[in-house]
Residue frames as a rotation matrix with the C-alpha (Angstrom) as fourth column:
PRO 1
-0.006 -0.869 -0.495 -1.60
0.919 -0.200 0.340 -2.63
-0.394 -0.453 0.800 20.56
ALA 2
0.534 0.136 -0.834 -0.91
0.061 -0.991 -0.123 1.08
-0.843 0.015 -0.537 20.24
ARG 3
0.490 -0.335 0.804 0.23
0.870 0.143 -0.471 2.30
0.043 0.931 0.362 16.80
PHE 4
-0.107 -0.578 -0.809 2.83
0.392 -0.772 0.500 4.95
-0.914 -0.263 0.310 16.15
HIS 5
0.644 0.359 0.676 2.04
0.764 -0.252 -0.594 7.48
-0.043 0.898 -0.437 13.41
GLY 6
0.884 -0.388 -0.260 4.68
-0.390 -0.920 0.045 9.75
-0.257 0.062 -0.964 12.12
THR 7
0.092 -0.982 -0.166 8.20
-0.860 -0.162 0.483 9.64
-0.502 0.099 -0.859 10.62
ARG 8
0.822 0.324 0.468 7.36
-0.060 0.867 -0.494 6.87
-0.566 0.378 0.733 8.21
GLU 9
0.843 -0.520 -0.140 10.12
-0.242 -0.133 -0.961 7.96
0.481 0.844 -0.238 5.89
ALA 10
0.072 -0.863 0.500 12.78
-0.951 -0.210 -0.225 7.93
0.299 -0.459 -0.836 8.54
ARG 11
0.002 0.032 0.999 11.72
-0.612 0.791 -0.024 4.45
-0.791 -0.612 0.021 9.58
GLY 12
-0.865 -0.472 -0.172 11.91
-0.403 0.447 0.799 3.25
-0.300 0.760 -0.576 5.99
LEU 13
-0.352 0.814 0.463 8.21
0.457 0.581 -0.673 2.61
-0.816 -0.026 -0.577 5.56
THR 14
-0.976 0.121 0.181 6.55
0.123 -0.377 0.918 3.13
0.179 0.918 0.353 2.26
ASP 15
-0.558 0.820 0.126 2.95
-0.829 -0.558 -0.039 4.36
0.039 -0.126 0.991 1.82
ASP 16
0.200 0.732 -0.651 1.66
-0.645 0.599 0.475 0.85
0.738 0.325 0.592 1.16
GLU 17
-0.523 -0.416 -0.744 3.24
0.258 0.755 -0.603 -0.70
0.812 -0.507 -0.288 4.29
PRO 18
0.557 0.798 -0.229 1.34
0.463 -0.069 0.883 -0.93
0.689 -0.598 -0.409 7.55
GLU 19
0.380 -0.420 0.824 2.29
-0.678 -0.732 -0.060 1.20
0.629 -0.536 -0.563 10.56
GLN 20
-0.486 -0.648 -0.586 4.58
0.078 0.635 -0.768 -0.26
0.870 -0.419 -0.259 13.13
ASP 21
0.587 0.602 -0.541 3.44
0.618 0.098 0.780 -0.98
0.523 -0.792 -0.315 16.65
LEU 22
0.892 -0.167 0.420 4.63
-0.328 -0.878 0.349 1.50
0.310 -0.449 -0.838 19.29
ASP 23
0.670 -0.689 0.277 7.31
-0.025 0.352 0.936 -0.71
-0.742 -0.633 0.219 20.73
THR 24
0.323 -0.557 0.765 8.93
0.915 0.390 -0.103 -1.23
-0.241 0.734 0.636 17.31
ALA 25
0.596 -0.010 0.803 8.79
0.416 -0.852 -0.318 2.47
0.687 0.523 -0.504 16.51
VAL 26
0.926 -0.268 0.265 10.28
-0.373 -0.550 0.747 3.42
-0.054 -0.791 -0.609 19.89
ARG 27
0.498 -0.782 0.373 13.13
0.414 0.593 0.691 0.90
-0.762 -0.190 0.620 19.50
PHE 28
0.352 -0.350 0.868 13.87
0.914 -0.073 -0.400 2.30
0.203 0.934 0.294 16.09
HIS 29
0.717 -0.024 0.696 14.07
0.017 -0.999 -0.051 5.90
0.697 0.049 -0.716 17.41
GLN 30
0.868 -0.444 0.222 16.12
-0.260 -0.026 0.965 4.85
-0.423 -0.896 -0.138 20.42
GLN 31
0.387 -0.768 0.510 18.65
0.747 0.586 0.315 3.11
-0.541 0.259 0.800 18.27
ARG 32
0.392 -0.225 0.892 18.91
0.688 -0.573 -0.446 6.17
0.611 0.788 -0.070 15.97
THR 33
0.915 -0.029 0.403 19.45
-0.253 -0.818 0.516 8.36
0.315 -0.574 -0.756 19.07
VAL 34
0.656 -0.714 0.244 22.27
0.059 0.370 0.927 6.20
-0.752 -0.594 0.285 20.34
ASP 35
0.274 -0.559 0.783 23.83
0.941 0.322 -0.099 6.03
-0.196 0.764 0.615 16.86
ASN 36
0.632 0.047 0.773 23.58
0.384 -0.886 -0.261 9.73
0.673 0.462 -0.578 16.43
LEU 37
0.933 -0.330 0.148 25.33
-0.293 -0.451 0.843 10.39
-0.211 -0.829 -0.517 19.72
LEU 38
0.415 -0.785 0.460 28.15
0.485 0.619 0.618 8.16
-0.770 -0.034 0.637 18.69
GLU 39
0.259 -0.243 0.935 28.43
0.943 -0.146 -0.299 9.91
0.209 0.959 0.192 15.37
LEU 40
0.834 0.135 0.535 28.30
0.066 -0.987 0.146 13.37
0.548 -0.087 -0.832 16.88
ARG 41
0.806 -0.580 0.118 30.95
-0.222 -0.112 0.969 12.59
-0.549 -0.807 -0.219 19.45
THR 42
0.235 -0.728 0.644 33.18
0.790 0.529 0.309 11.23
-0.566 0.436 0.700 16.62
ARG 43
0.281 0.017 0.959 32.67
0.828 -0.510 -0.234 14.28
0.485 0.860 -0.158 14.41
ALA 44
0.184 -0.121 0.975 32.83
-0.214 -0.974 -0.080 16.95
0.959 -0.194 -0.205 17.06
PRO 45
0.115 -0.146 -0.983 34.54
0.765 0.644 -0.006 15.54
0.633 -0.751 0.186 20.21
ASP 46
-0.860 -0.505 0.077 35.11
0.368 -0.717 -0.592 19.06
0.355 -0.481 0.802 21.54
ILE 47
-0.338 0.837 0.430 31.36
-0.677 -0.533 0.507 19.58
0.654 -0.120 0.747 22.04
PRO 48
-0.925 -0.078 0.373 29.88
-0.353 0.544 -0.761 18.07
-0.143 -0.835 -0.531 25.19
TRP 49
-0.414 0.798 -0.437 27.08
-0.509 0.194 0.838 16.11
0.754 0.570 0.326 23.58
MET 50
-0.625 0.222 0.749 24.58
-0.714 0.224 -0.663 14.82
-0.315 -0.949 0.018 26.13
PRO 51
-0.945 0.286 -0.160 22.88
0.180 0.860 0.478 11.42
0.274 0.422 -0.864 25.81
VAL 52
-0.474 0.853 0.219 19.10
-0.881 -0.464 -0.096 11.37
0.020 -0.238 0.971 25.84
LEU 53
-0.897 0.275 0.346 16.86
0.190 0.947 -0.261 8.51
-0.399 -0.168 -0.901 27.03
GLN 54
-0.580 0.744 -0.332 13.70
-0.772 -0.371 0.517 8.03
0.262 0.555 0.789 24.98
GLY 55
-0.890 0.382 -0.248 10.64
0.387 0.921 0.027 5.97
0.239 -0.072 -0.968 25.66
TRP 56
-0.258 0.891 0.373 6.99
-0.470 -0.454 0.757 5.93
0.844 0.020 0.536 26.65
THR 57
0.883 0.431 -0.187 7.06
-0.089 0.543 0.835 3.30
0.462 -0.720 0.518 29.40
LEU 58
0.545 -0.710 0.446 9.54
-0.688 -0.075 0.722 2.45
-0.479 -0.700 -0.529 32.12
GLN 59
0.473 -0.375 0.797 10.56
0.402 0.897 0.183 -0.67
-0.784 0.233 0.575 30.08
HIS 60
0.809 -0.195 0.555 11.29
0.481 -0.323 -0.815 1.55
0.338 0.926 -0.167 27.05
TYR 61
0.719 -0.565 0.404 13.63
-0.635 -0.770 0.053 3.68
0.281 -0.295 -0.913 29.19
LEU 62
0.424 -0.569 0.704 15.41
-0.394 0.585 0.709 0.59
-0.815 -0.579 0.024 30.56
ASP 63
0.617 -0.122 0.777 15.75
0.640 0.652 -0.406 -0.72
-0.458 0.748 0.480 27.05
CYS 64
0.865 -0.302 0.400 17.24
0.025 -0.771 -0.636 2.62
0.501 0.560 -0.660 25.91
LEU 65
0.591 -0.656 0.470 19.67
-0.754 -0.240 0.612 2.48
-0.288 -0.716 -0.636 28.81
ALA 66
0.425 -0.395 0.814 20.76
0.189 0.919 0.346 -1.04
-0.885 0.007 0.465 27.65
MET 67
0.837 -0.114 0.535 21.32
0.534 -0.037 -0.844 0.26
0.116 0.993 0.030 24.12
TYR 68
0.745 -0.574 0.341 23.68
-0.558 -0.816 -0.152 2.92
0.366 -0.077 -0.928 25.46
THR 69
0.400 -0.583 0.708 25.49
-0.587 0.430 0.686 0.32
-0.704 -0.690 -0.170 27.62
ASP 70
0.569 -0.183 0.801 25.87
0.507 0.846 -0.167 -1.99
-0.647 0.501 0.575 24.62
ALA 71
0.833 -0.264 0.486 27.35
0.320 -0.486 -0.813 0.87
0.451 0.833 -0.321 22.69
GLY 72
-0.077 -0.943 -0.323 29.95
0.858 0.103 -0.503 1.42
0.507 -0.316 0.802 25.38
ILE 73
-0.338 0.095 0.936 28.36
-0.172 -0.984 0.038 4.47
0.925 -0.148 0.349 26.92
ASP 74
-0.488 0.140 -0.862 28.15
0.836 0.359 -0.415 4.51
0.251 -0.923 -0.292 30.76
LEU 75
0.156 0.600 0.785 25.31
0.305 -0.785 0.540 6.92
0.940 0.155 -0.305 31.40
ALA 76
0.815 0.102 -0.570 26.20
0.578 -0.092 0.811 6.93
0.030 -0.990 -0.134 35.19
ALA 77
-0.096 -0.962 -0.254 29.53
0.874 -0.204 0.440 8.46
-0.476 -0.180 0.861 34.21
GLU 78
-0.207 0.132 0.969 27.93
0.755 -0.609 0.244 11.19
0.622 0.782 0.026 32.13
PRO 79
-0.983 -0.183 0.002 27.62
0.142 -0.771 -0.621 14.74
0.115 -0.610 0.784 33.55
């Protein structure tokens, strides 16, 4: 499987831990993206923050959409 290299610290990996596979790394970044949108909208509701879908494959994008839906964000209703 493909390996994702980069942002080890943000993903909580130490130097002696193996790299994550691409799917795991993508899910981590997708969840951080959704969480950050929620946080930004809470802290600065007057700014029109735009959600961003992240992924490398169609399934990644569909999974990201599901994360937004689970968080109560209807992307179809977004500008």
